[in-house]
C-alpha positions in Angstrom: -0.1 0.3 -0.5 1.5 3.3 -1.0 1.9 6.5 0.9 -1.2 8.0 2.2 -3.6 5.6 0.3 -5.3 4.1 3.6 -9.0 4.9 4.0 -12.1 4.1 4.7 -13.1 0.5 4.3 -9.4 -0.8 3.6 -8.0 -3.4 5.6 -6.0 -1.9 8.2 -2.0 -3.4 7.4 -0.9 -4.9 10.2 2.1 -3.7 12.3 4.3 -4.9 15.1 6.1 -2.5 18.0 7.3 -2.4 21.4 5.2 -0.7 23.7 5.3 0.9 27.5 5.3 -1.9 29.6 7.1 -3.7 28.1 5.2 -4.7 25.9 5.2 -5.3 21.9 2.2 -4.6 20.2 0.6 -6.7 17.2 -2.8 -4.7 16.1 -3.9 -8.0 14.5 -4.0 -9.4 17.8 -6.4 -7.4 19.5 -9.3 -8.1 17.2 -11.8 -8.6 17.5 -12.3 -5.5 19.9 -11.7 -1.9 17.9 -8.9 -0.2 17.9 -8.3 3.8 18.2 -4.6 4.2 16.5 -3.1 7.7 17.5 -0.4 8.8 15.6 0.8 12.1 17.2 4.2 14.1 16.7 5.6 14.1 19.8 6.4 12.9 23.9 5.6 15.9 26.3 4.7 18.6 23.2 2.4 20.9 23.7 -1.1 20.2 22.0 -0.1 16.1 22.2 0.0 16.5 25.5 -3.7 17.7 25.6 -4.9 15.6 22.7 -3.6 12.5 24.5 -4.2 13.6 28.5 -7.7 13.6 26.7 -8.3 10.6 25.2 -6.5 9.5 28.4 -9.5 10.8 31.0 -12.0 9.7 28.0 -10.6 6.1 28.0 -13.6 4.9 30.4 -15.8 6.0 27.4 -13.8 4.0 24.7 -13.5 0.8 27.2 -17.1 1.0 27.4 -16.9 0.1 23.9 -14.1 -2.3 24.2 -11.8 -0.6 22.3 -8.6 0.2 22.7 -6.8 3.4 22.1 -3.0 3.0 21.4 -0.5 5.8 20.3 2.3 5.9 17.9 5.4 7.8 17.3 8.7 8.3 16.5 9.5 8.3 19.9 12.0 5.3 22.0 9.9 3.7 24.0 12.0 5.6 26.9 11.2 8.7 26.4 7.4 7.5 25.1 7.7 6.0 29.0 9.2 9.6 30.7 5.9 10.6 28.4 3.2 8.1 29.3 4.2 8.1 33.2 4.2 11.9 33.9 0.8 12.2 32.2 -0.9 8.8 34.1 -1.5 7.9 30.3 -4.3 5.0 30.7 -3.0 3.1 27.3 0.0 2.4 25.1 2.3 4.1 23.9 4.2 3.0 20.3 7.5 3.8 19.0 7.4 3.9 15.2 11.4 5.0 15.5 12.0 4.1 11.5 8.7 5.5 10.9 7.5 2.7 9.2 3.8 2.1 10.0 3.6 5.7 9.8 4.8 6.3 6.7 3.1 2.9 5.4 -0.6 4.4 6.9 -0.4 7.9 5.3 0.4 9.6 8.2 4.4 10.8 7.7 3.7 14.6 7.4 6.4 16.1 5.2 9.3 16.9 7.7 9.4 13.6 8.4 7.1 14.3 11.7 4.1 11.8 12.4 1.0 13.9 10.8 -1.8 13.7 14.2 -4.0 11.7 13.1 -6.5 9.2 13.9 -7.5 5.9 12.7 -10.8 3.3 14.3 -10.5 0.1 13.3 -12.9 -2.1 13.7 -13.2 -6.2 15.1 -12.2 -7.4 11.6 -9.4 -5.1 11.3 -10.8 -2.8 8.4 -10.5 0.8 8.6 -13.6 2.8 9.3 -12.5 6.4 10.3 -9.8 8.4 9.5 -8.9 11.5 10.4 -4.6 13.7 9.1 -4.5 16.4 10.4 -3.2 19.0 7.4 -1.5 21.3 10.7 -1.1 19.8 14.0 -2.5 22.6 15.9 -6.1 20.7 16.4 -7.1 17.3 17.2 -10.3 14.5 16.8 -12.1 15.1 20.9 -13.2 11.7 22.4 -16.9 12.8 21.8 -16.4 12.3 17.7 -13.9 9.5 18.2 -16.6 7.8 20.5 -19.4 8.3 18.1 -17.8 7.0 15.3 -17.1 3.5 17.3 -20.7 3.4 18.6 -21.9 3.3 14.9 -19.4 0.3 14.7 -22.7 -1.9 16.7 
């Protein structure tokens, strides 16, 4: 799949990445739960911090729909661990240090940073929602993601 072509209705490309908590997460192993895949530019940056804190604060709403939230950026696991602990994030952060997954999912921006992007993958591994921000100053609110997840049922 070429860069930037992943759309609603497409099968989500599988990946396996190291994550916080000493885990390695493979997307396909999370099935049949729906998954909210959040690509973000960087740990401890102002907008990313607000975005991931809002998703962590809304985690009970995601869990009520049996959805798993995961965050992905190019920093290494040590950076993710520090960021996650500092802010008490309740979901895993995955390290895509080679930016292979971000590129495959069309979430890599022109300067080589992850574009602020959110994908919702249904229990069968199909993309049911996608949003890629052109500018990284805003993010998709929890309510919008919850509505998209609720529509899967």
